[in-house]
All heavy atoms as TSV, in Angstrom:
chain	resi	resn	atom	element	x	y	z
A	1	MET	N	N	-30.845	-28.330	212.895
A	1	MET	CA	C	-30.045	-28.148	214.094
A	1	MET	C	C	-29.441	-29.493	214.509
A	1	MET	O	O	-30.172	-30.417	214.841
A	1	MET	CB	C	-30.953	-27.622	215.208
A	1	MET	CG	C	-30.314	-27.671	216.584
A	1	MET	SD	S	-31.454	-27.287	217.942
A	1	MET	CE	C	-31.850	-28.939	218.486
A	2	PRO	N	N	-28.128	-29.596	214.473
A	2	PRO	CA	C	-27.514	-30.834	214.961
A	2	PRO	C	C	-27.617	-30.899	216.486
A	2	PRO	O	O	-27.510	-29.886	217.176
A	2	PRO	CB	C	-26.060	-30.722	214.508
A	2	PRO	CG	C	-25.833	-29.278	214.243
A	2	PRO	CD	C	-27.166	-28.660	213.936
A	3	ILE	N	N	-27.855	-32.082	216.997
A	3	ILE	CA	C	-27.955	-32.283	218.447
A	3	ILE	C	C	-26.576	-32.691	218.952
A	3	ILE	O	O	-26.032	-33.709	218.534
A	3	ILE	CB	C	-29.008	-33.351	218.780
A	3	ILE	CG1	C	-30.385	-32.897	218.283
A	3	ILE	CG2	C	-29.036	-33.618	220.284
A	3	ILE	CD1	C	-31.463	-33.961	218.376
A	4	THR	N	N	-26.020	-31.857	219.844
A	4	THR	CA	C	-24.701	-32.121	220.415
A	4	THR	C	C	-24.788	-32.046	221.929
A	4	THR	O	O	-25.819	-31.662	222.484
A	4	THR	CB	C	-23.667	-31.081	219.944
A	4	THR	OG1	O	-23.959	-29.822	220.571
A	4	THR	CG2	C	-23.671	-30.924	218.425
A	5	LYS	N	N	-23.696	-32.356	222.597
A	5	LYS	CA	C	-23.649	-32.278	224.053
A	5	LYS	C	C	-23.865	-30.854	224.544
A	5	LYS	O	O	-24.259	-30.622	225.672
A	5	LYS	CB	C	-22.336	-32.842	224.594
A	5	LYS	CG	C	-21.107	-32.031	224.214
A	5	LYS	CD	C	-19.839	-32.658	224.761
A	5	LYS	CE	C	-18.611	-31.865	224.406
A	5	LYS	NZ	N	-18.472	-30.604	225.094
A	6	ASP	N	N	-23.635	-29.887	223.668
A	6	ASP	CA	C	-23.792	-28.477	224.014
A	6	ASP	C	C	-25.170	-27.906	223.679
A	6	ASP	O	O	-25.433	-26.739	223.949
A	6	ASP	CB	C	-22.713	-27.646	223.321
A	6	ASP	CG	C	-21.316	-28.037	223.796
A	6	ASP	OD1	O	-21.137	-28.214	225.018
A	6	ASP	OD2	O	-20.421	-28.179	222.957
A	7	THR	N	N	-26.036	-28.721	223.110
A	7	THR	CA	C	-27.405	-28.300	222.839
A	7	THR	C	C	-28.114	-28.111	224.178
A	7	THR	O	O	-27.980	-28.955	225.070
A	7	THR	CB	C	-28.149	-29.366	222.011
A	7	THR	OG1	O	-27.455	-29.564	220.778
A	7	THR	CG2	C	-29.584	-28.958	221.734
A	8	THR	N	N	-28.839	-27.017	224.324
A	8	THR	CA	C	-29.553	-26.828	225.589
A	8	THR	C	C	-30.829	-27.662	225.577
A	8	THR	O	O	-31.372	-27.996	224.520
A	8	THR	CB	C	-29.922	-25.353	225.840
A	8	THR	OG1	O	-30.872	-24.935	224.867
A	8	THR	CG2	C	-28.693	-24.460	225.851
A	9	LEU	N	N	-31.295	-27.979	226.781
A	9	LEU	CA	C	-32.544	-28.723	226.910
A	9	LEU	C	C	-33.676	-27.945	226.250
A	9	LEU	O	O	-34.533	-28.521	225.570
A	9	LEU	CB	C	-32.862	-28.975	228.383
A	9	LEU	CG	C	-31.935	-29.953	229.089
A	9	LEU	CD1	C	-32.134	-29.879	230.595
A	9	LEU	CD2	C	-32.160	-31.360	228.597
A	10	GLY	N	N	-33.669	-26.640	226.424
A	10	GLY	CA	C	-34.701	-25.803	225.823
A	10	GLY	C	C	-34.707	-25.866	224.312
A	10	GLY	O	O	-35.759	-26.022	223.690
A	11	GLU	N	N	-33.524	-25.757	223.706
A	11	GLU	CA	C	-33.414	-25.845	222.244
A	11	GLU	C	C	-33.934	-27.189	221.748
A	11	GLU	O	O	-34.694	-27.259	220.792
A	11	GLU	CB	C	-31.951	-25.713	221.799
A	11	GLU	CG	C	-31.345	-24.353	221.944
A	11	GLU	CD	C	-29.854	-24.368	221.644
A	11	GLU	OE1	O	-29.148	-25.344	222.000
A	11	GLU	OE2	O	-29.401	-23.382	221.053
A	12	LEU	N	N	-33.490	-28.234	222.411
A	12	LEU	CA	C	-33.871	-29.588	222.010
A	12	LEU	C	C	-35.377	-29.764	222.078
A	12	LEU	O	O	-36.006	-30.236	221.131
A	12	LEU	CB	C	-33.174	-30.618	222.901
A	12	LEU	CG	C	-33.563	-32.074	222.646
A	12	LEU	CD1	C	-33.076	-32.524	221.272
A	12	LEU	CD2	C	-33.013	-32.961	223.730
A	13	LEU	N	N	-35.965	-29.387	223.192
A	13	LEU	CA	C	-37.395	-29.627	223.378
A	13	LEU	C	C	-38.263	-28.697	222.541
A	13	LEU	O	O	-39.368	-29.082	222.154
A	13	LEU	CB	C	-37.746	-29.538	224.857
A	13	LEU	CG	C	-37.082	-30.641	225.705
A	13	LEU	CD1	C	-37.335	-30.408	227.178
A	13	LEU	CD2	C	-37.564	-32.024	225.287
A	14	ASN	N	N	-37.775	-27.515	222.243
A	14	ASN	CA	C	-38.523	-26.630	221.340
A	14	ASN	C	C	-38.573	-27.210	219.934
A	14	ASN	O	O	-39.598	-27.161	219.271
A	14	ASN	CB	C	-37.909	-25.230	221.297
A	14	ASN	CG	C	-38.277	-24.406	222.502
A	14	ASN	OD1	O	-39.306	-24.610	223.130
A	14	ASN	ND2	N	-37.420	-23.461	222.843
A	15	LYS	N	N	-37.471	-27.750	219.491
A	15	LYS	CA	C	-37.378	-28.300	218.139
A	15	LYS	C	C	-37.931	-29.721	218.058
A	15	LYS	O	O	-38.544	-30.101	217.068
A	15	LYS	CB	C	-35.909	-28.269	217.693
A	15	LYS	CG	C	-35.626	-28.812	216.336
A	15	LYS	CD	C	-35.921	-27.816	215.257
A	15	LYS	CE	C	-35.467	-28.396	213.920
A	15	LYS	NZ	N	-35.910	-27.634	212.812
A	16	HIS	N	N	-37.710	-30.516	219.112
A	16	HIS	CA	C	-38.082	-31.942	219.112
A	16	HIS	C	C	-38.766	-32.311	220.431
A	16	HIS	O	O	-38.153	-32.945	221.305
A	16	HIS	CB	C	-36.845	-32.819	218.928
A	16	HIS	CG	C	-36.031	-32.507	217.732
A	16	HIS	ND1	N	-36.431	-32.799	216.443
A	16	HIS	CD2	C	-34.824	-31.897	217.606
A	16	HIS	CE1	C	-35.509	-32.399	215.591
A	16	HIS	NE2	N	-34.531	-31.850	216.271
A	17	PRO	N	N	-40.019	-31.927	220.626
A	17	PRO	CA	C	-40.690	-32.218	221.897
A	17	PRO	C	C	-40.737	-33.710	222.250
A	17	PRO	O	O	-40.765	-34.069	223.424
A	17	PRO	CB	C	-42.096	-31.649	221.723
A	17	PRO	CG	C	-42.187	-31.092	220.359
A	17	PRO	CD	C	-40.859	-31.214	219.694
A	18	GLN	N	N	-40.677	-34.559	221.246
A	18	GLN	CA	C	-40.704	-36.003	221.498
A	18	GLN	C	C	-39.432	-36.488	222.202
A	18	GLN	O	O	-39.391	-37.593	222.741
A	18	GLN	CB	C	-40.937	-36.778	220.188
A	18	GLN	CG	C	-39.768	-36.767	219.214
A	18	GLN	CD	C	-39.704	-35.578	218.278
A	18	GLN	OE1	O	-40.142	-34.492	218.594
A	18	GLN	NE2	N	-39.133	-35.790	217.091
A	19	ALA	N	N	-38.408	-35.657	222.256
A	19	ALA	CA	C	-37.152	-36.034	222.924
A	19	ALA	C	C	-37.325	-36.206	224.420
A	19	ALA	O	O	-36.496	-36.833	225.074
A	19	ALA	CB	C	-36.068	-34.994	222.643
A	20	VAL	N	N	-38.408	-35.678	224.965
A	20	VAL	CA	C	-38.634	-35.792	226.405
A	20	VAL	C	C	-38.657	-37.254	226.843
A	20	VAL	O	O	-38.180	-37.591	227.929
A	20	VAL	CB	C	-39.914	-35.032	226.841
A	20	VAL	CG1	C	-41.173	-35.750	226.410
A	20	VAL	CG2	C	-39.918	-34.803	228.332
A	21	LYS	N	N	-39.155	-38.144	226.006
A	21	LYS	CA	C	-39.194	-39.573	226.346
A	21	LYS	C	C	-37.783	-40.131	226.530
A	21	LYS	O	O	-37.526	-40.915	227.435
A	21	LYS	CB	C	-39.937	-40.363	225.272
A	21	LYS	CG	C	-41.414	-40.076	225.222
A	21	LYS	CD	C	-42.083	-40.855	224.116
A	21	LYS	CE	C	-43.548	-40.471	224.004
A	21	LYS	NZ	N	-44.199	-41.148	222.884
A	22	ILE	N	N	-36.876	-39.716	225.663
A	22	ILE	CA	C	-35.483	-40.187	225.745
A	22	ILE	C	C	-34.816	-39.599	226.986
A	22	ILE	O	O	-34.121	-40.304	227.716
A	22	ILE	CB	C	-34.712	-39.827	224.466
A	22	ILE	CG1	C	-35.334	-40.542	223.259
A	22	ILE	CG2	C	-33.226	-40.182	224.614
A	22	ILE	CD1	C	-34.830	-40.056	221.910
A	23	LEU	N	N	-35.033	-38.312	227.230
A	23	LEU	CA	C	-34.437	-37.673	228.406
A	23	LEU	C	C	-34.913	-38.347	229.687
A	23	LEU	O	O	-34.109	-38.622	230.579
A	23	LEU	CB	C	-34.760	-36.181	228.430
A	23	LEU	CG	C	-34.194	-35.356	227.273
A	23	LEU	CD1	C	-34.666	-33.909	227.391
A	23	LEU	CD2	C	-32.683	-35.422	227.234
A	24	LYS	N	N	-36.197	-38.634	229.772
A	24	LYS	CA	C	-36.731	-39.285	230.972
A	24	LYS	C	C	-36.186	-40.705	231.129
A	24	LYS	O	O	-35.986	-41.169	232.238
A	24	LYS	CB	C	-38.253	-39.308	230.931
A	24	LYS	CG	C	-38.860	-37.952	231.215
A	24	LYS	CD	C	-40.379	-38.031	231.215
A	24	LYS	CE	C	-40.966	-36.681	231.588
A	24	LYS	NZ	N	-42.440	-36.740	231.648
A	25	LYS	N	N	-35.947	-41.376	230.004
A	25	LYS	CA	C	-35.397	-42.733	230.038
A	25	LYS	C	C	-34.040	-42.763	230.747
A	25	LYS	O	O	-33.744	-43.661	231.523
A	25	LYS	CB	C	-35.262	-43.265	228.613
A	25	LYS	CG	C	-34.627	-44.626	228.502
A	25	LYS	CD	C	-34.565	-45.046	227.041
A	25	LYS	CE	C	-33.800	-46.324	226.840
A	25	LYS	NZ	N	-33.703	-46.702	225.417
A	26	TYR	N	N	-33.219	-41.749	230.488
A	26	TYR	CA	C	-31.870	-41.718	231.041
A	26	TYR	C	C	-31.732	-40.860	232.292
A	26	TYR	O	O	-30.906	-41.155	233.142
A	26	TYR	CB	C	-30.871	-41.242	229.979
A	26	TYR	CG	C	-30.689	-42.271	228.892
A	26	TYR	CD1	C	-31.430	-42.209	227.722
A	26	TYR	CD2	C	-29.810	-43.333	229.055
A	26	TYR	CE1	C	-31.297	-43.168	226.730
A	26	TYR	CE2	C	-29.661	-44.302	228.077
A	26	TYR	CZ	C	-30.413	-44.212	226.916
A	26	TYR	OH	O	-30.277	-45.174	225.944
A	27	MET	N	N	-32.528	-39.807	232.405
A	27	MET	CA	C	-32.389	-38.884	233.532
A	27	MET	C	C	-33.496	-39.025	234.557
A	27	MET	O	O	-33.458	-38.378	235.593
A	27	MET	CB	C	-32.359	-37.438	233.023
A	27	MET	CG	C	-31.112	-37.092	232.255
A	27	MET	SD	S	-30.974	-35.311	232.048
A	27	MET	CE	C	-30.950	-35.149	230.296
A	28	GLY	N	N	-34.502	-39.838	234.267
A	28	GLY	CA	C	-35.614	-39.995	235.189
A	28	GLY	C	C	-36.617	-38.863	235.034
A	28	GLY	O	O	-36.564	-38.092	234.090
A	29	GLU	N	N	-37.524	-38.777	235.970
A	29	GLU	CA	C	-38.557	-37.731	235.952
A	29	GLU	C	C	-37.934	-36.421	236.409
A	29	GLU	O	O	-37.973	-36.072	237.576
A	29	GLU	CB	C	-39.724	-38.119	236.865
A	29	GLU	CG	C	-40.522	-39.292	236.363
A	29	GLU	CD	C	-41.284	-38.960	235.080
A	29	GLU	OE1	O	-41.747	-37.825	234.914
A	29	GLU	OE2	O	-41.412	-39.873	234.253
A	30	VAL	N	N	-37.336	-35.724	235.477
A	30	VAL	CA	C	-36.623	-34.496	235.815
A	30	VAL	C	C	-37.512	-33.276	235.646
A	30	VAL	O	O	-38.077	-33.043	234.592
A	30	VAL	CB	C	-35.333	-34.343	234.982
A	30	VAL	CG1	C	-34.317	-35.381	235.383
A	30	VAL	CG2	C	-35.597	-34.469	233.501
A	31	GLY	N	N	-37.624	-32.506	236.699
A	31	GLY	CA	C	-38.417	-31.296	236.659
A	31	GLY	C	C	-37.764	-30.202	235.843
A	31	GLY	O	O	-38.432	-29.271	235.389
A	32	CYS	N	N	-36.472	-30.306	235.631
A	32	CYS	CA	C	-35.761	-29.250	234.919
A	32	CYS	C	C	-36.171	-29.158	233.457
A	32	CYS	O	O	-35.905	-28.162	232.799
A	32	CYS	CB	C	-34.253	-29.434	235.032
A	32	CYS	SG	S	-33.640	-30.923	234.254
A	33	ILE	N	N	-36.824	-30.189	232.953
A	33	ILE	CA	C	-37.258	-30.155	231.560
A	33	ILE	C	C	-38.201	-28.983	231.326
A	33	ILE	O	O	-38.150	-28.322	230.308
A	33	ILE	CB	C	-37.899	-31.499	231.154
A	33	ILE	CG1	C	-36.815	-32.576	231.069
A	33	ILE	CG2	C	-38.645	-31.378	229.840
A	33	ILE	CD1	C	-37.323	-33.976	230.858
A	34	SER	N	N	-39.037	-28.694	232.312
A	34	SER	CA	C	-39.971	-27.580	232.165
A	34	SER	C	C	-39.520	-26.341	232.937
A	34	SER	O	O	-40.206	-25.336	232.964
A	34	SER	CB	C	-41.354	-28.010	232.634
A	34	SER	OG	O	-41.303	-28.389	233.993
A	35	CYS	N	N	-38.363	-26.396	233.539
A	35	CYS	CA	C	-37.833	-25.295	234.338
A	35	CYS	C	C	-37.230	-24.225	233.432
A	35	CYS	O	O	-36.662	-24.545	232.388
A	35	CYS	CB	C	-36.757	-25.853	235.276
A	35	CYS	SG	S	-35.839	-24.617	236.182
A	36	PRO	N	N	-37.320	-22.962	233.816
A	36	PRO	CA	C	-36.702	-21.898	233.017
A	36	PRO	C	C	-35.192	-22.098	232.808
A	36	PRO	O	O	-34.641	-21.654	231.804
A	36	PRO	CB	C	-36.967	-20.633	233.818
A	36	PRO	CG	C	-38.172	-20.945	234.628
A	36	PRO	CD	C	-38.078	-22.421	234.932
A	37	ALA	N	N	-34.527	-22.789	233.725
A	37	ALA	CA	C	-33.085	-23.030	233.582
A	37	ALA	C	C	-32.779	-23.927	232.384
A	37	ALA	O	O	-31.652	-23.941	231.895
A	37	ALA	CB	C	-32.523	-23.649	234.853
A	38	ALA	N	N	-33.778	-24.650	231.890
A	38	ALA	CA	C	-33.570	-25.526	230.730
A	38	ALA	C	C	-33.110	-24.731	229.515
A	38	ALA	O	O	-32.477	-25.277	228.619
A	38	ALA	CB	C	-34.849	-26.294	230.412
A	39	ALA	N	N	-33.403	-23.443	229.498
A	39	ALA	CA	C	-32.974	-22.609	228.377
A	39	ALA	C	C	-31.458	-22.478	228.329
A	39	ALA	O	O	-30.891	-22.216	227.273
A	39	ALA	CB	C	-33.607	-21.223	228.481
A	40	MET	N	N	-30.805	-22.674	229.476
A	40	MET	CA	C	-29.347	-22.513	229.537
A	40	MET	C	C	-28.596	-23.814	229.810
A	40	MET	O	O	-27.409	-23.895	229.556
A	40	MET	CB	C	-28.996	-21.503	230.625
A	40	MET	CG	C	-29.532	-20.123	230.349
A	40	MET	SD	S	-29.253	-18.998	231.730
A	40	MET	CE	C	-30.495	-19.599	232.890
A	41	GLU	N	N	-29.283	-24.818	230.335
A	41	GLU	CA	C	-28.611	-26.063	230.700
A	41	GLU	C	C	-28.419	-26.947	229.485
A	41	GLU	O	O	-29.362	-27.268	228.778
A	41	GLU	CB	C	-29.434	-26.806	231.758
A	41	GLU	CG	C	-28.718	-28.013	232.329
A	41	GLU	CD	C	-29.463	-28.594	233.515
A	41	GLU	OE1	O	-29.437	-27.970	234.590
A	41	GLU	OE2	O	-30.073	-29.663	233.349
A	42	THR	N	N	-27.179	-27.355	229.247
A	42	THR	CA	C	-26.881	-28.215	228.100
A	42	THR	C	C	-27.221	-29.662	228.432
A	42	THR	O	O	-27.400	-30.030	229.603
A	42	THR	CB	C	-25.389	-28.141	227.723
A	42	THR	OG1	O	-24.612	-28.702	228.785
A	42	THR	CG2	C	-24.957	-26.717	227.415
A	43	LEU	N	N	-27.276	-30.474	227.409
A	43	LEU	CA	C	-27.515	-31.903	227.614
A	43	LEU	C	C	-26.437	-32.503	228.505
A	43	LEU	O	O	-26.728	-33.300	229.396
A	43	LEU	CB	C	-27.562	-32.628	226.268
A	43	LEU	CG	C	-28.773	-32.324	225.402
A	43	LEU	CD1	C	-28.571	-32.872	224.003
A	43	LEU	CD2	C	-30.021	-32.919	226.035
A	44	GLU	N	N	-25.202	-32.104	228.288
A	44	GLU	CA	C	-24.095	-32.627	229.084
A	44	GLU	C	C	-24.245	-32.221	230.551
A	44	GLU	O	O	-24.088	-33.047	231.451
A	44	GLU	CB	C	-22.769	-32.135	228.532
A	44	GLU	CG	C	-21.560	-32.702	229.251
A	44	GLU	CD	C	-20.260	-32.266	228.615
A	44	GLU	OE1	O	-20.084	-31.060	228.336
A	44	GLU	OE2	O	-19.407	-33.142	228.398
A	45	MET	N	N	-24.579	-30.960	230.801
A	45	MET	CA	C	-24.750	-30.493	232.183
A	45	MET	C	C	-25.927	-31.195	232.848
A	45	MET	O	O	-25.842	-31.617	234.004
A	45	MET	CB	C	-24.970	-28.978	232.208
A	45	MET	CG	C	-23.744	-28.184	231.872
A	45	MET	SD	S	-23.928	-26.360	231.697
A	45	MET	CE	C	-25.503	-25.951	232.327
A	46	GLY	N	N	-27.034	-31.328	232.121
A	46	GLY	CA	C	-28.211	-31.996	232.666
A	46	GLY	C	C	-27.923	-33.436	233.034
A	46	GLY	O	O	-28.319	-33.923	234.088
A	47	ALA	N	N	-27.205	-34.126	232.172
A	47	ALA	CA	C	-26.856	-35.523	232.446
A	47	ALA	C	C	-25.954	-35.627	233.671
A	47	ALA	O	O	-26.149	-36.505	234.519
A	47	ALA	CB	C	-26.171	-36.134	231.220
A	48	LEU	N	N	-25.001	-34.726	233.776
A	48	LEU	CA	C	-24.090	-34.730	234.918
A	48	LEU	C	C	-24.848	-34.499	236.224
A	48	LEU	O	O	-24.673	-35.236	237.196
A	48	LEU	CB	C	-23.019	-33.657	234.725
A	48	LEU	CG	C	-21.982	-33.529	235.836
A	48	LEU	CD1	C	-21.148	-34.799	235.944
A	48	LEU	CD2	C	-21.078	-32.332	235.567
A	49	VAL	N	N	-25.708	-33.496	236.223
A	49	VAL	CA	C	-26.483	-33.157	237.430
A	49	VAL	C	C	-27.396	-34.310	237.841
A	49	VAL	O	O	-27.618	-34.535	239.029
A	49	VAL	CB	C	-27.306	-31.870	237.187
A	49	VAL	CG1	C	-28.338	-31.636	238.266
A	49	VAL	CG2	C	-26.384	-30.674	237.064
A	50	HIS	N	N	-27.901	-35.050	236.871
A	50	HIS	CA	C	-28.844	-36.123	237.169
A	50	HIS	C	C	-28.189	-37.501	237.231
A	50	HIS	O	O	-28.878	-38.519	237.201
A	50	HIS	CB	C	-29.991	-36.097	236.161
A	50	HIS	CG	C	-30.820	-34.859	236.313
A	50	HIS	ND1	N	-31.695	-34.673	237.343
A	50	HIS	CD2	C	-30.850	-33.723	235.583
A	50	HIS	CE1	C	-32.245	-33.483	237.240
A	50	HIS	NE2	N	-31.739	-32.876	236.185
A	51	GLY	N	N	-26.867	-37.526	237.329
A	51	GLY	CA	C	-26.144	-38.771	237.600
A	51	GLY	C	C	-26.062	-39.759	236.457
A	51	GLY	O	O	-25.905	-40.954	236.689
A	52	VAL	N	N	-26.143	-39.279	235.223
A	52	VAL	CA	C	-26.038	-40.174	234.073
A	52	VAL	C	C	-24.554	-40.468	233.845
A	52	VAL	O	O	-23.754	-39.548	233.693
A	52	VAL	CB	C	-26.657	-39.528	232.813
A	52	VAL	CG1	C	-26.497	-40.433	231.605
A	52	VAL	CG2	C	-28.124	-39.191	233.055
A	53	ASN	N	N	-24.196	-41.761	233.835
A	53	ASN	CA	C	-22.784	-42.106	233.631
A	53	ASN	C	C	-22.397	-41.925	232.156
A	53	ASN	O	O	-23.250	-41.735	231.287
A	53	ASN	CB	C	-22.483	-43.519	234.140
A	53	ASN	CG	C	-23.200	-44.596	233.356
A	53	ASN	OD1	O	-23.275	-44.561	232.139
A	53	ASN	ND2	N	-23.747	-45.578	234.065
A	54	LYS	N	N	-21.103	-41.976	231.884
A	54	LYS	CA	C	-20.600	-41.683	230.533
A	54	LYS	C	C	-21.150	-42.644	229.482
A	54	LYS	O	O	-21.488	-42.233	228.374
A	54	LYS	CB	C	-19.070	-41.711	230.516
A	54	LYS	CG	C	-18.447	-40.523	231.199
A	54	LYS	CD	C	-16.938	-40.560	231.103
A	54	LYS	CE	C	-16.352	-39.378	231.860
A	54	LYS	NZ	N	-14.902	-39.303	231.712
A	55	ALA	N	N	-21.245	-43.919	229.826
A	55	ALA	CA	C	-21.755	-44.907	228.866
A	55	ALA	C	C	-23.214	-44.617	228.522
A	55	ALA	O	O	-23.600	-44.653	227.344
A	55	ALA	CB	C	-21.601	-46.318	229.425
A	56	ASP	N	N	-24.014	-44.330	229.539
A	56	ASP	CA	C	-25.423	-44.028	229.282
A	56	ASP	C	C	-25.582	-42.694	228.565
A	56	ASP	O	O	-26.493	-42.527	227.757
A	56	ASP	CB	C	-26.231	-44.042	230.581
A	56	ASP	CG	C	-26.525	-45.454	231.066
A	56	ASP	OD1	O	-26.422	-46.405	230.264
A	56	ASP	OD2	O	-26.862	-45.604	232.256
A	57	PHE	N	N	-24.698	-41.736	228.850
A	57	PHE	CA	C	-24.758	-40.459	228.142
A	57	PHE	C	C	-24.524	-40.678	226.651
A	57	PHE	O	O	-25.219	-40.108	225.814
A	57	PHE	CB	C	-23.736	-39.471	228.715
A	57	PHE	CG	C	-23.772	-38.132	228.040
A	57	PHE	CD1	C	-24.846	-37.275	228.228
A	57	PHE	CD2	C	-22.741	-37.733	227.212
A	57	PHE	CE1	C	-24.890	-36.036	227.588
A	57	PHE	CE2	C	-22.772	-36.506	226.574
A	57	PHE	CZ	C	-23.856	-35.650	226.768
A	58	LYS	N	N	-23.572	-41.528	226.314
A	58	LYS	CA	C	-23.307	-41.829	224.901
A	58	LYS	C	C	-24.524	-42.475	224.249
A	58	LYS	O	O	-24.884	-42.158	223.111
A	58	LYS	CB	C	-22.083	-42.732	224.763
A	58	LYS	CG	C	-20.776	-42.025	225.008
A	58	LYS	CD	C	-19.600	-42.961	224.811
A	58	LYS	CE	C	-18.309	-42.237	225.097
A	58	LYS	NZ	N	-17.135	-43.091	224.881
A	59	LYS	N	N	-25.170	-43.394	224.968
A	59	LYS	CA	C	-26.372	-44.051	224.446
A	59	LYS	C	C	-27.489	-43.028	224.254
A	59	LYS	O	O	-28.187	-43.036	223.237
A	59	LYS	CB	C	-26.842	-45.153	225.395
A	59	LYS	CG	C	-25.943	-46.358	225.456
A	59	LYS	CD	C	-26.480	-47.342	226.480
A	59	LYS	CE	C	-25.504	-48.448	226.777
A	59	LYS	NZ	N	-25.995	-49.334	227.860
A	60	MET	N	N	-27.667	-42.159	225.247
A	60	MET	CA	C	-28.704	-41.133	225.173
A	60	MET	C	C	-28.465	-40.236	223.962
A	60	MET	O	O	-29.387	-39.949	223.190
A	60	MET	CB	C	-28.727	-40.303	226.456
A	60	MET	CG	C	-29.795	-39.221	226.466
A	60	MET	SD	S	-29.786	-38.229	227.986
A	60	MET	CE	C	-28.478	-37.054	227.579
A	61	MET	N	N	-27.235	-39.799	223.778
A	61	MET	CA	C	-26.911	-38.914	222.655
A	61	MET	C	C	-27.158	-39.624	221.329
A	61	MET	O	O	-27.672	-39.018	220.386
A	61	MET	CB	C	-25.460	-38.427	222.750
A	61	MET	CG	C	-25.202	-37.440	223.886
A	61	MET	SD	S	-26.222	-35.952	223.823
A	61	MET	CE	C	-25.729	-35.251	222.260
A	62	ALA	N	N	-26.813	-40.896	221.248
A	62	ALA	CA	C	-27.044	-41.649	220.011
A	62	ALA	C	C	-28.534	-41.712	219.692
A	62	ALA	O	O	-28.944	-41.535	218.533
A	62	ALA	CB	C	-26.455	-43.051	220.135
A	63	GLU	N	N	-29.358	-41.922	220.713
A	63	GLU	CA	C	-30.808	-41.947	220.498
A	63	GLU	C	C	-31.326	-40.566	220.098
A	63	GLU	O	O	-32.164	-40.463	219.198
A	63	GLU	CB	C	-31.522	-42.418	221.767
A	63	GLU	CG	C	-31.384	-43.897	222.015
A	63	GLU	CD	C	-32.213	-44.377	223.200
A	63	GLU	OE1	O	-33.380	-43.939	223.326
A	63	GLU	OE2	O	-31.697	-45.188	223.984
A	64	LEU	N	N	-30.843	-39.530	220.749
A	64	LEU	CA	C	-31.301	-38.185	220.411
A	64	LEU	C	C	-30.931	-37.800	218.989
A	64	LEU	O	O	-31.700	-37.146	218.291
A	64	LEU	CB	C	-30.722	-37.167	221.410
A	64	LEU	CG	C	-31.270	-37.226	222.832
A	64	LEU	CD1	C	-30.466	-36.318	223.751
A	64	LEU	CD2	C	-32.746	-36.838	222.860
A	65	LYS	N	N	-29.759	-38.221	218.554
A	65	LYS	CA	C	-29.300	-37.867	217.201
A	65	LYS	C	C	-30.112	-38.563	216.110
A	65	LYS	O	O	-30.069	-38.154	214.953
A	65	LYS	CB	C	-27.815	-38.164	217.046
A	65	LYS	CG	C	-26.960	-37.190	217.832
A	65	LYS	CD	C	-25.494	-37.491	217.707
A	65	LYS	CE	C	-24.700	-36.487	218.548
A	65	LYS	NZ	N	-23.279	-36.567	218.328
A	66	LYS	N	N	-30.855	-39.596	216.460
A	66	LYS	CA	C	-31.700	-40.292	215.489
A	66	LYS	C	C	-33.041	-39.600	215.281
A	66	LYS	O	O	-33.768	-39.934	214.361
A	66	LYS	CB	C	-31.945	-41.730	215.952
A	66	LYS	CG	C	-30.717	-42.600	215.887
A	66	LYS	CD	C	-31.036	-43.990	216.376
A	66	LYS	CE	C	-29.786	-44.858	216.399
A	66	LYS	NZ	N	-30.077	-46.199	216.941
A	67	ILE	N	N	-33.356	-38.617	216.120
A	67	ILE	CA	C	-34.628	-37.909	215.999
A	67	ILE	C	C	-34.659	-37.123	214.706
A	67	ILE	O	O	-33.703	-36.451	214.344
A	67	ILE	CB	C	-34.832	-36.940	217.199
A	67	ILE	CG1	C	-34.983	-37.722	218.497
A	67	ILE	CG2	C	-36.046	-36.055	216.956
A	67	ILE	CD1	C	-35.060	-36.823	219.721
A	68	LYS	N	N	-35.764	-37.226	214.022
A	68	LYS	CA	C	-35.930	-36.495	212.740
A	68	LYS	C	C	-36.795	-35.276	212.971
A	68	LYS	O	O	-37.693	-35.224	213.712
A	68	LYS	CB	C	-36.576	-37.384	211.681
A	68	LYS	CG	C	-35.765	-38.620	211.384
A	68	LYS	CD	C	-34.514	-38.272	210.640
A	68	LYS	CE	C	-33.766	-39.558	210.308
A	68	LYS	NZ	N	-32.407	-39.420	210.137
């Protein structure tokens, strides 16, 4: 599964639970990670809601894409 801006938080965390460290690094202690809405919220939407600027979003995505 390629990780894109349209990947949902749920998809990402189901496949790569270790990604939570990266998400917290950029989005802070977000409760939505364990929220049922995570099944529908994309990485891009989550970053927007949690105030991640475009430069940091690019950095976050680059780190997430390195996950094996």
